[in-house]
MDTraj code that builds the backbone (N, CA, C; nanometers):
import mdtraj as md
import numpy as np

residues = "UNK UNK UNK UNK UNK UNK UNK UNK UNK UNK UNK UNK UNK UNK UNK UNK UNK UNK UNK UNK UNK UNK UNK UNK UNK UNK UNK UNK UNK UNK UNK UNK UNK UNK UNK UNK UNK UNK UNK UNK UNK UNK UNK UNK UNK UNK UNK UNK UNK UNK UNK UNK UNK UNK UNK UNK UNK UNK UNK UNK UNK UNK UNK UNK UNK UNK UNK UNK UNK UNK UNK UNK UNK UNK UNK UNK UNK UNK UNK UNK UNK UNK UNK UNK UNK UNK UNK UNK UNK UNK UNK UNK UNK UNK UNK UNK UNK UNK UNK UNK UNK UNK UNK UNK UNK UNK UNK UNK UNK UNK UNK UNK UNK UNK UNK UNK UNK UNK UNK UNK UNK UNK UNK UNK UNK UNK UNK UNK UNK UNK UNK UNK UNK UNK UNK UNK UNK UNK UNK UNK UNK UNK UNK UNK UNK UNK UNK UNK UNK UNK UNK UNK UNK UNK UNK UNK UNK UNK UNK UNK UNK UNK UNK UNK UNK UNK UNK UNK UNK UNK UNK UNK UNK UNK UNK UNK UNK UNK UNK UNK UNK".split()
xyz = np.array([
    [0.1150, -0.1352, 0.0354],
    [0.0220, -0.0285, 0.0348],
    [0.0697, 0.1396, 0.0296],
    [0.0954, 0.2034, -0.0611],
    [0.1535, 0.3940, -0.0954],
    [0.1156, 0.4540, 0.0323],
    [0.1473, 0.4480, 0.1307],
    [0.1286, 0.4596, 0.2078],
    [0.2789, 0.6423, 0.3044],
    [0.2239, 0.7612, 0.2508],
    [0.2342, 0.8296, 0.2970],
    [0.3178, 0.8650, 0.4276],
    [0.4263, 0.9327, 0.4724],
    [0.3843, 0.9313, 0.6242],
    [0.2605, 1.0332, 0.6942],
    [0.2556, 1.1257, 0.6735],
    [0.1538, 1.1941, 0.6983],
    [-0.0340, 1.1004, 0.6952],
    [-0.0212, 0.9484, 0.5997],
    [-0.1098, 0.9197, 0.6713],
    [-0.1003, 0.8236, 0.7640],
    [-0.0193, 0.7795, 0.7867],
    [0.0375, 0.6478, 0.7982],
    [-0.0456, 0.6789, 0.9666],
    [-0.0910, 0.5656, 1.0051],
    [-0.1214, 0.5480, 1.1518],
    [-0.0823, 0.4016, 1.1784],
    [0.0458, 0.4283, 1.3213],
    [0.1178, 0.3168, 1.3846],
    [0.0463, 0.2722, 1.4934],
    [0.0124, 0.3123, 1.5814],
    [-0.0634, 0.2926, 1.7560],
    [-0.1278, 0.1650, 1.6443],
    [-0.1242, 0.0429, 1.7758],
    [-0.1532, -0.0859, 1.6941],
    [-0.3260, -0.0757, 1.8191],
    [-0.3636, 0.0205, 1.9307],
    [-0.5069, -0.0045, 1.9965],
    [-0.5952, 0.0647, 1.8840],
    [-0.5580, 0.1883, 1.7562],
    [-0.5728, 0.2720, 1.6831],
    [-0.6693, 0.1589, 1.5772],
    [-0.5191, 0.0443, 1.5465],
    [-0.5552, -0.0610, 1.4162],
    [-0.6602, -0.1580, 1.4603],
    [-0.6439, -0.2280, 1.5777],
    [-0.6932, -0.2897, 1.6491],
    [-0.8498, -0.2572, 1.6261],
    [-0.8795, -0.0731, 1.7055],
    [-1.0389, -0.0465, 1.6503],
    [-1.1253, -0.1322, 1.5525],
    [-1.0244, -0.0696, 1.4134],
    [-1.0624, -0.0134, 1.3167],
    [-1.1460, -0.1816, 1.2396],
    [-1.0101, -0.2590, 1.3259],
    [-1.0395, -0.3974, 1.3009],
    [-1.1387, -0.4876, 1.3621],
    [-1.2149, -0.4287, 1.5051],
    [-1.2913, -0.4571, 1.5627],
    [-1.4114, -0.4122, 1.4893],
    [-1.4226, -0.3252, 1.4677],
    [-1.5493, -0.1818, 1.4118],
    [-1.5733, -0.2307, 1.2673],
    [-1.4946, -0.2856, 1.2215],
    [-1.5062, -0.3254, 1.0946],
    [-1.4905, -0.4989, 0.9915],
    [-1.4939, -0.6305, 1.0444],
    [-1.4496, -0.7874, 1.0985],
    [-1.4225, -0.7285, 0.9596],
    [-1.5206, -0.7466, 0.8906],
    [-1.5112, -0.8223, 0.6605],
    [-1.4187, -0.8022, 0.6202],
    [-1.3320, -0.8886, 0.6553],
    [-1.1846, -0.8521, 0.5967],
    [-1.1620, -0.9565, 0.4728],
    [-1.1037, -0.8298, 0.3710],
    [-1.1083, -0.9241, 0.2250],
    [-0.9539, -0.9745, 0.2517],
    [-0.9458, -1.0973, 0.2530],
    [-0.8044, -1.1669, 0.2665],
    [-0.7396, -1.2607, 0.1304],
    [-0.6380, -1.1979, 0.1204],
    [-0.5213, -1.2221, 0.0090],
    [-0.4203, -1.3351, 0.0323],
    [-0.4350, -1.4290, -0.0779],
    [-0.3477, -1.5333, -0.0548],
    [-0.3026, -1.5932, -0.1997],
    [-0.1569, -1.6656, -0.2293],
    [-0.1546, -1.7194, -0.3135],
    [-0.2168, -1.9058, -0.3402],
    [-0.3136, -1.9426, -0.4123],
    [-0.3115, -2.0361, -0.3821],
    [-0.1926, -2.1475, -0.5449],
    [-0.2279, -2.2987, -0.5042],
    [-0.0406, -2.3514, -0.5039],
    [-0.0072, -2.2769, -0.6950],
    [-0.1410, -2.2621, -0.7119],
    [-0.0495, -2.2099, -0.8674],
    [-0.0265, -2.1391, -0.8683],
    [-0.0142, -2.0553, -0.7525],
    [0.0691, -1.8960, -0.7932],
    [-0.0195, -1.7505, -0.8014],
    [-0.1659, -1.8439, -0.8078],
    [-0.2613, -1.7566, -0.8711],
    [-0.3322, -1.6719, -0.6947],
    [-0.3409, -1.5282, -0.7590],
    [-0.4250, -1.4344, -0.6105],
    [-0.4784, -1.5200, -0.6487],
    [-0.5727, -1.4671, -0.5277],
    [-0.7268, -1.5426, -0.4538],
    [-0.7305, -1.4565, -0.3548],
    [-0.8385, -1.4124, -0.3368],
    [-0.9364, -1.3189, -0.1959],
    [-1.0568, -1.3497, -0.2281],
    [-1.0453, -1.3689, -0.0768],
    [-1.1681, -1.3733, -0.0350],
    [-1.2567, -1.3218, 0.1068],
    [-1.3720, -1.2780, 0.1084],
    [-1.4165, -1.1764, 0.2369],
    [-1.4713, -1.2596, 0.3532],
    [-1.4150, -1.2097, 0.4739],
    [-1.4778, -1.3574, 0.5058],
    [-1.4727, -1.2796, 0.6551],
    [-1.5713, -1.2527, 0.7873],
    [-1.5751, -1.2053, 0.8892],
    [-1.4190, -1.2278, 0.9997],
    [-1.3540, -1.1644, 1.0257],
    [-1.2255, -1.2210, 1.1159],
    [-1.2529, -1.1357, 1.2540],
    [-1.2461, -1.2391, 1.3613],
    [-1.2207, -1.2394, 1.5190],
    [-1.0911, -1.1736, 1.5672],
    [-1.0452, -1.0551, 1.5670],
    [-0.9430, -1.0070, 1.6606],
    [-0.9558, -1.0901, 1.7914],
    [-0.8218, -1.1620, 1.7868],
    [-0.8049, -1.1426, 1.9048],
    [-0.6086, -1.1625, 1.9563],
    [-0.6765, -1.0429, 2.0408],
    [-0.5381, -0.9749, 2.0953],
    [-0.4754, -0.9666, 2.1950],
    [-0.5475, -1.1033, 2.3333],
    [-0.5236, -1.1002, 2.4487],
    [-0.4211, -1.1773, 2.4910],
    [-0.3603, -1.2226, 2.4220],
    [-0.2552, -1.2888, 2.4030],
    [-0.0544, -1.2177, 2.3558],
    [-0.0823, -1.1420, 2.3985],
    [0.0489, -1.0731, 2.3736],
    [0.0699, -1.0385, 2.1739],
    [0.1780, -0.9243, 2.1294],
    [0.2429, -0.9278, 2.0736],
    [0.1214, -0.8642, 1.9603],
    [0.0634, -0.8810, 1.8146],
    [-0.0210, -0.7902, 1.7953],
    [-0.1708, -0.8687, 1.7391],
    [-0.1568, -0.9436, 1.7792],
    [-0.2643, -1.0392, 1.8312],
    [-0.2371, -1.1140, 1.7061],
    [-0.3696, -1.2308, 1.6503],
    [-0.4364, -1.3275, 1.5642],
    [-0.6154, -1.2874, 1.5827],
    [-0.6077, -1.3107, 1.3878],
    [-0.8033, -1.3131, 1.3929],
    [-0.8100, -1.4772, 1.3236],
    [-0.8752, -1.4434, 1.3905],
    [-1.0073, -1.6018, 1.3830],
    [-1.1109, -1.5856, 1.3098],
    [-1.0813, -1.6811, 1.2445],
    [-1.2283, -1.7062, 1.1179],
    [-1.2612, -1.8410, 1.0638],
    [-1.3563, -1.8066, 0.9559],
    [-1.3740, -1.9723, 0.8884],
    [-1.4363, -1.9535, 0.7585],
    [-1.3981, -2.0642, 0.6633],
    [-1.4817, -2.0675, 0.5920],
    [-1.6169, -2.1729, 0.5467],
    [-1.6390, -2.1997, 0.4269],
    [-1.7137, -2.2973, 0.4086],
    [-1.5713, -2.4306, 0.3705],
    [-1.6142, -2.5746, 0.3841],
    [-1.5574, -2.7057, 0.3391],
    [-1.5044, -2.6756, 0.2118],
    [-1.6519, -2.6390, 0.1405],
    [-1.6282, -2.6259, 0.0075],
    [-1.5055, -2.4930, -0.0667],
    [-1.4889, -2.4196, 0.0043],
    [-1.4324, -2.2319, -0.0104],
    [-1.2468, -2.3463, -0.0608],
    [-1.2266, -2.3385, -0.1373],
    [-1.0427, -2.3846, -0.1599],
    [-0.9695, -2.2761, -0.0946],
    [-0.9832, -2.2219, -0.0091],
    [-0.8995, -2.0733, 0.0608],
    [-0.8567, -2.2216, 0.1422],
    [-0.8611, -2.2626, 0.2468],
    [-0.8097, -2.3596, 0.3337],
    [-0.7356, -2.4851, 0.2856],
    [-0.7514, -2.5503, 0.1495],
    [-0.6794, -2.6251, 0.0714],
    [-0.6434, -2.6560, -0.0512],
    [-0.6962, -2.5140, -0.1210],
    [-0.5463, -2.5194, -0.2016],
    [-0.4369, -2.4504, -0.1680],
    [-0.3837, -2.4191, -0.0257],
    [-0.2819, -2.2870, 0.0102],
    [-0.1423, -2.2951, -0.0826],
    [-0.0909, -2.1911, -0.0954],
    [0.0416, -2.1826, -0.1050],
    [0.1116, -2.1792, 0.0132],
    [0.1511, -2.2757, 0.0620],
    [0.3083, -2.2562, 0.1476],
    [0.4348, -2.1503, 0.1513],
    [0.4365, -2.1442, 0.2289],
    [0.5431, -2.0421, 0.3197],
    [0.4982, -1.9290, 0.2540],
    [0.3999, -1.8488, 0.2968],
    [0.3392, -1.7180, 0.1641],
    [0.3358, -1.6383, 0.3253],
    [0.3302, -1.5374, 0.3096],
    [0.1990, -1.3975, 0.4355],
    [0.1132, -1.4552, 0.3567],
    [0.0135, -1.4034, 0.4120],
    [-0.2043, -1.3583, 0.4100],
    [-0.1843, -1.2274, 0.3917],
    [-0.2626, -1.1286, 0.3192],
    [-0.3290, -1.0293, 0.3474],
    [-0.4470, -1.0087, 0.4026],
    [-0.4952, -0.9813, 0.5046],
    [-0.6226, -0.9311, 0.5521],
    [-0.6261, -0.7819, 0.5897],
    [-0.6928, -0.7708, 0.5047],
    [-0.7358, -0.6008, 0.4708],
    [-0.9064, -0.5607, 0.5230],
    [-0.8500, -0.5054, 0.6067],
    [-0.9869, -0.4029, 0.7138],
    [-1.0431, -0.3289, 0.6958],
    [-1.1354, -0.2657, 0.6015],
    [-1.2050, -0.1079, 0.5354],
    [-1.2468, -0.0795, 0.6524],
    [-1.2144, 0.0561, 0.6620],
    [-1.3269, 0.1425, 0.7371],
    [-1.3961, 0.2640, 0.6609],
    [-1.4137, 0.3641, 0.7393],
    [-1.5128, 0.4788, 0.6107],
    [-1.4583, 0.4916, 0.5735],
    [-1.4217, 0.5838, 0.4365],
    [-1.5051, 0.6273, 0.3381],
    [-1.5884, 0.7099, 0.2902],
    [-1.5286, 0.8220, 0.1974],
    [-1.6129, 0.8937, 0.0933],
    [-1.5437, 0.9759, -0.0089],
    [-1.6038, 1.0601, -0.1036],
    [-1.5859, 1.1053, -0.1859],
    [-1.5795, 1.2411, -0.1198],
    [-1.4285, 1.3112, -0.1673],
    [-1.4024, 1.4525, -0.0894],
    [-1.3922, 1.5795, -0.2761],
    [-1.4558, 1.6429, -0.2437],
    [-1.5498, 1.7047, -0.3463],
    [-1.4296, 1.8480, -0.3138],
    [-1.3833, 1.9376, -0.4657],
    [-1.2814, 2.0202, -0.4595],
    [-1.3401, 2.1534, -0.3996],
    [-1.4541, 2.1330, -0.3980],
    [-1.5107, 2.2596, -0.3616],
    [-1.4803, 2.2829, -0.1915],
    [-1.5151, 2.2089, -0.1421],
    [-1.5109, 2.1951, -0.0258],
    [-1.3686, 2.2466, 0.0680],
    [-1.2528, 2.2757, -0.0330],
    [-1.1069, 2.3223, 0.0354],
    [-1.1961, 2.4423, 0.0183],
    [-1.1546, 2.5365, 0.1684],
    [-1.0747, 2.6828, 0.1289],
    [-0.9988, 2.7235, -0.0094],
    [-0.9034, 2.6424, -0.0118],
    [-0.7676, 2.6819, -0.1249],
    [-0.8719, 2.7021, -0.2977],
    [-0.9536, 2.5936, -0.2859],
    [-1.0222, 2.6758, -0.3610],
    [-1.1013, 2.8447, -0.4701],
    [-1.0893, 2.8436, -0.3309],
    [-1.1653, 3.0181, -0.3611],
    [-1.0041, 3.0580, -0.3905],
    [-0.8977, 3.0577, -0.2977],
    [-0.8209, 3.1542, -0.3233],
    [-0.7032, 3.1200, -0.3721],
    [-0.7082, 3.0057, -0.4779],
    [-0.6101, 2.9662, -0.5917],
    [-0.7002, 2.8845, -0.6925],
    [-0.7752, 2.8298, -0.6374],
    [-0.8368, 2.7141, -0.7311],
    [-0.7170, 2.5799, -0.8116],
    [-0.6309, 2.5652, -0.6956],
    [-0.5454, 2.4252, -0.7492],
    [-0.6093, 2.3109, -0.6830],
    [-0.7109, 2.2919, -0.7320],
    [-0.7567, 2.1767, -0.6021],
    [-0.8327, 2.0453, -0.6831],
    [-0.7971, 1.9698, -0.6807],
    [-0.8574, 1.8228, -0.6863],
    [-0.9968, 1.7435, -0.6161],
    [-1.0558, 1.6452, -0.6835],
    [-1.1209, 1.5745, -0.5865],
    [-1.0138, 1.4589, -0.5618],
    [-1.0676, 1.3916, -0.3921],
    [-0.9817, 1.2810, -0.3910],
    [-1.0754, 1.1876, -0.3484],
    [-1.0027, 1.0868, -0.2378],
    [-1.1164, 1.0392, -0.1854],
    [-1.0960, 0.9842, -0.0251],
    [-1.1236, 0.9775, 0.0576],
    [-1.0770, 1.0098, 0.2256],
    [-1.1291, 0.8423, 0.2918],
    [-1.0329, 0.8048, 0.3275],
    [-1.0389, 0.6435, 0.3769],
    [-0.9788, 0.5918, 0.5125],
    [-0.9833, 0.4967, 0.5793],
    [-0.9300, 0.4715, 0.6169],
    [-0.9451, 0.3166, 0.6049],
    [-0.8493, 0.2882, 0.6384],
    [-0.7454, 0.0863, 0.6247],
    [-0.6683, 0.0625, 0.6868],
    [-0.6621, -0.1113, 0.7703],
    [-0.5904, -0.1963, 0.8191],
    [-0.5764, -0.2726, 0.7213],
    [-0.4449, -0.3049, 0.7072],
    [-0.3265, -0.3925, 0.6299],
    [-0.2977, -0.5128, 0.7397],
    [-0.3627, -0.6648, 0.7676],
    [-0.2596, -0.7305, 0.8642],
    [-0.1785, -0.8110, 0.7871],
    [-0.0636, -0.8467, 0.8698],
    [0.0188, -1.0054, 0.7257],
    [0.0254, -1.0597, 0.8550],
    [0.0371, -1.1947, 0.8165],
    [0.1012, -1.3358, 0.8821],
    [0.0450, -1.4562, 0.7685],
    [0.1220, -1.5500, 0.8804],
    [0.0835, -1.7215, 0.7907],
    [-0.0170, -1.7609, 0.7888],
    [-0.1025, -1.8190, 0.7646],
    [-0.2337, -1.8630, 0.7689],
    [-0.2405, -1.9891, 0.8040],
    [-0.2997, -2.0365, 0.9137],
    [-0.3223, -2.1438, 0.9406],
    [-0.4926, -2.1612, 0.9190],
    [-0.4410, -2.3618, 0.9250],
    [-0.6518, -2.3672, 0.9276],
    [-0.5956, -2.5018, 1.0296],
    [-0.7567, -2.4805, 1.0788],
    [-0.8019, -2.5647, 1.1586],
    [-0.8764, -2.6149, 1.1135],
    [-0.8659, -2.7247, 1.0888],
    [-1.0146, -2.8650, 1.0870],
    [-1.0580, -2.9369, 1.1736],
    [-1.1244, -2.8357, 1.2899],
    [-1.0943, -2.9157, 1.4730],
    [-1.2168, -2.8722, 1.4838],
    [-1.3804, -2.9027, 1.4790],
    [-1.4966, -2.8601, 1.5796],
    [-1.4840, -2.7865, 1.7160],
    [-1.3776, -2.8151, 1.7635],
    [-1.3436, -2.8475, 1.8863],
    [-1.3146, -2.6683, 1.8722],
    [-1.2545, -2.6660, 1.8065],
    [-1.1506, -2.5223, 1.8130],
    [-1.2017, -2.3738, 1.6912],
    [-1.3597, -2.4837, 1.5900],
    [-1.3712, -2.3613, 1.5613],
    [-1.5085, -2.2803, 1.5903],
    [-1.5886, -2.4428, 1.7224],
    [-1.6826, -2.3752, 1.7621],
    [-1.6266, -2.2745, 1.8405],
    [-1.5777, -2.2539, 1.9214],
    [-1.5224, -2.0926, 2.0933],
    [-1.5124, -1.9542, 1.9202],
    [-1.4963, -2.0035, 1.8361],
    [-1.4689, -1.9416, 1.7279],
    [-1.6493, -1.8632, 1.6571],
    [-1.7209, -1.9536, 1.6523],
    [-1.8164, -1.9475, 1.5518],
    [-1.8941, -1.8674, 1.7134],
    [-1.9080, -1.9286, 1.8137],
    [-1.9608, -1.8693, 1.8765],
    [-1.9455, -1.7043, 1.9897],
    [-1.7922, -1.7145, 1.9656],
    [-1.7263, -1.4824, 1.9852],
    [-1.7937, -1.4183, 1.8795],
    [-1.7676, -1.4117, 1.7764],
    [-1.7553, -1.4138, 1.6486],
    [-1.9716, -1.3637, 1.6627],
    [-2.0222, -1.4795, 1.6576],
    [-2.1841, -1.4388, 1.6534],
    [-2.2161, -1.3109, 1.7701],
    [-2.1614, -1.3820, 1.8668],
    [-2.2107, -1.2745, 2.0182],
    [-2.1203, -1.1670, 2.0005],
    [-2.0457, -1.1489, 1.9060],
    [-2.0170, -0.9939, 1.9009],
    [-2.0679, -0.8887, 1.8108],
    [-2.1646, -0.9620, 1.7134],
    [-2.2845, -0.8848, 1.6391],
    [-2.3821, -0.9310, 1.6552],
    [-2.4011, -0.9585, 1.7207],
    [-2.5798, -1.0076, 1.7872],
    [-2.5309, -0.8929, 1.9126],
    [-2.4644, -0.8959, 1.9745],
    [-2.4521, -0.7614, 2.1189],
    [-2.5388, -0.6668, 2.1206],
    [-2.5731, -0.6087, 1.9844],
    [-2.6686, -0.4469, 1.9590],
    [-2.7996, -0.5348, 1.9454],
    [-2.8428, -0.6576, 1.9115],
    [-2.9693, -0.6990, 1.8924],
    [-3.0620, -0.6831, 2.0290],
    [-3.1486, -0.6372, 1.9633],
    [-3.3052, -0.6389, 2.1502],
    [-3.3268, -0.7785, 2.1547],
    [-3.3318, -0.8462, 2.0657],
    [-3.2972, -1.0443, 2.1162],
    [-3.1673, -1.0463, 2.0663],
    [-3.0322, -1.0212, 2.1763],
    [-2.9772, -1.1931, 2.1119],
    [-2.8922, -1.2944, 2.0514],
    [-2.9553, -1.3254, 1.9411],
    [-2.9496, -1.4740, 1.8721],
    [-2.7830, -1.5408, 1.9168],
    [-2.8073, -1.6885, 1.9608],
    [-2.6933, -1.7229, 2.0053],
    [-2.6469, -1.8285, 1.8955],
    [-2.5487, -1.9129, 1.9568],
    [-2.5439, -2.0337, 1.8698],
    [-2.6382, -2.1747, 1.9779],
    [-2.5759, -2.1196, 2.0873],
    [-2.7272, -2.2522, 2.1549],
    [-2.8088, -2.2367, 2.1384],
    [-2.9368, -2.1163, 2.0584],
    [-3.0543, -2.1117, 2.0360],
    [-3.0944, -2.2318, 1.9043],
    [-2.9793, -2.2848, 1.7752],
    [-2.9955, -2.3461, 1.6877],
    [-3.0391, -2.5110, 1.7634],
    [-3.1295, -2.6170, 1.7366],
    [-3.0696, -2.7514, 1.7784],
    [-2.8876, -2.7870, 1.7752],
    [-2.9422, -2.9089, 1.9004],
    [-2.7162, -2.8910, 1.9241],
    [-2.7065, -2.9619, 1.7624],
    [-2.7699, -3.0365, 1.7035],
    [-2.7803, -3.1527, 1.6203],
    [-2.7429, -3.0622, 1.5081],
    [-2.7959, -2.9311, 1.5034],
    [-2.7949, -2.8784, 1.3613],
    [-2.6817, -2.8453, 1.4304],
    [-2.6475, -2.7415, 1.5320],
    [-2.5126, -2.6533, 1.4840],
    [-2.3812, -2.7401, 1.4701],
    [-2.3639, -2.9287, 1.5386],
    [-2.2810, -3.0120, 1.5319],
    [-2.3130, -3.0035, 1.3276],
    [-2.3615, -3.0296, 1.2734],
    [-2.4071, -3.0995, 1.1340],
    [-2.3294, -2.9173, 1.0662],
    [-2.3755, -2.7777, 1.1048],
    [-2.3292, -2.7032, 1.0475],
    [-2.1251, -2.7183, 1.0745],
    [-2.1266, -2.7643, 1.1534],
    [-1.9850, -2.6805, 1.2146],
    [-1.8782, -2.8361, 1.0910],
    [-1.9613, -2.9500, 1.1177],
    [-1.8663, -3.0280, 1.0022],
    [-1.8536, -2.9572, 0.8462],
    [-1.9140, -2.8585, 0.8224],
    [-1.9136, -2.8411, 0.6951],
    [-1.8180, -2.6652, 0.6923],
    [-1.7737, -2.6829, 0.7897],
    [-1.6486, -2.5510, 0.7520],
    [-1.5601, -2.5471, 0.8476],
    [-1.4776, -2.5140, 0.8390],
    [-1.2852, -2.5561, 0.8686],
    [-1.2546, -2.4037, 0.9898],
    [-1.1998, -2.3933, 0.9941],
    [-1.1194, -2.2775, 1.0187],
    [-0.9908, -2.2222, 1.0549],
    [-1.0192, -2.0624, 1.0768],
    [-0.8327, -1.9980, 0.9959],
    [-0.8255, -1.9174, 1.0998],
    [-0.6944, -1.9503, 1.1062],
    [-0.6180, -1.8704, 1.2064],
    [-0.5016, -1.7881, 1.0943],
    [-0.4876, -1.6565, 1.1206],
    [-0.3433, -1.5323, 1.0720],
    [-0.3360, -1.4768, 1.1978],
    [-0.2047, -1.4872, 1.2711],
    [-0.0673, -1.4653, 1.3618],
    [-0.0536, -1.3151, 1.3006],
    [-0.0931, -1.2463, 1.3470],
    [0.0291, -1.1166, 1.2855],
    [0.1238, -1.1067, 1.2836],
    [0.2164, -1.1189, 1.1502],
    [0.3611, -1.0888, 1.2006],
    [0.3042, -0.9019, 1.2350],
    [0.2662, -0.8267, 1.1205],
    [0.2599, -0.6176, 1.1084],
    [0.1583, -0.6469, 1.0873],
    [0.1675, -0.4662, 1.1308],
    [0.0196, -0.4322, 1.1022],
    [0.0699, -0.2684, 1.0203],
    [-0.0503, -0.2769, 0.9044],
    [0.0078, -0.1383, 0.8426],
    [-0.0949, -0.0652, 0.8044],
    [-0.1517, 0.0811, 0.8814],
    [-0.2309, 0.1567, 0.9099],
    [-0.2288, 0.2753, 0.8121],
    [-0.3605, 0.2978, 0.7623],
    [-0.3592, 0.4608, 0.6835],
    [-0.4585, 0.5225, 0.7452],
    [-0.4592, 0.6508, 0.7320],
    [-0.6221, 0.6992, 0.7520],
    [-0.5521, 0.8172, 0.6843],
    [-0.6291, 0.8387, 0.5287],
    [-0.6012, 0.9581, 0.4525],
    [-0.7267, 1.0735, 0.5084],
    [-0.7286, 1.1071, 0.5477],
    [-0.8179, 1.1752, 0.5570],
    [-0.8041, 1.3605, 0.5457],
    [-0.7301, 1.4446, 0.4212],
    [-0.6838, 1.5101, 0.3711],
    [-0.6516, 1.5831, 0.4846],
    [-0.5278, 1.5351, 0.5676],
    [-0.4702, 1.5797, 0.6965],
    [-0.3576, 1.6458, 0.5770],
    [-0.2775, 1.6314, 0.4502],
    [-0.3017, 1.7606, 0.3759],
    [-0.2984, 1.8725, 0.2725],
    [-0.4835, 1.9027, 0.3691],
    [-0.5701, 2.0470, 0.3175],
    [-0.5531, 2.0613, 0.4337],
    [-0.5631, 2.2395, 0.3775],
    [-0.6348, 2.2792, 0.4879],
    [-0.8199, 2.3081, 0.5335],
])
top = md.Topology()
chain = top.add_chain()
for i, resn in enumerate(residues, 1):
    res = top.add_residue(resn, chain, resSeq=i)
    for name in ("N", "CA", "C"):
        top.add_atom(name, md.element.get_by_symbol(name[0]), res)
traj = md.Trajectory(xyz[None], top)
């Protein structure tokens, strides 16, 4: 990502906050043939173990992300926050000299690390329950995994595979017209 110093965000707490607020990530990997693959997966940030944390998620067993993964390469998880078009008309400098152009302001976090696979319902279930609880928390009557019949939940868990990305490095960009008056 192109990252001029005046747009760079380095504070892990700020980066983690965006990741938690916007958990639908684009995960970019390489498959065994060397093709670039992008998947859109909600990820749960686990930052309680020290370091930069780890991202936990799951994919459908039919998704080749987990089974056709090139080994030895980092995965990239992209979290996109707020963004929007910025009109040159909004800048005071338009009236002063007219040397302005439109732009797009946005916040994004890139998390890098090796993608690990957990083909284990005992690993996947707590991740599914935590992700669901987080997303349901604001609902008037939150749904929980335990609201579904246990046999149904077990059959659903057999159809998904857990993924984890221990975060090796983070990069954040807050492009909010800091370079404009």
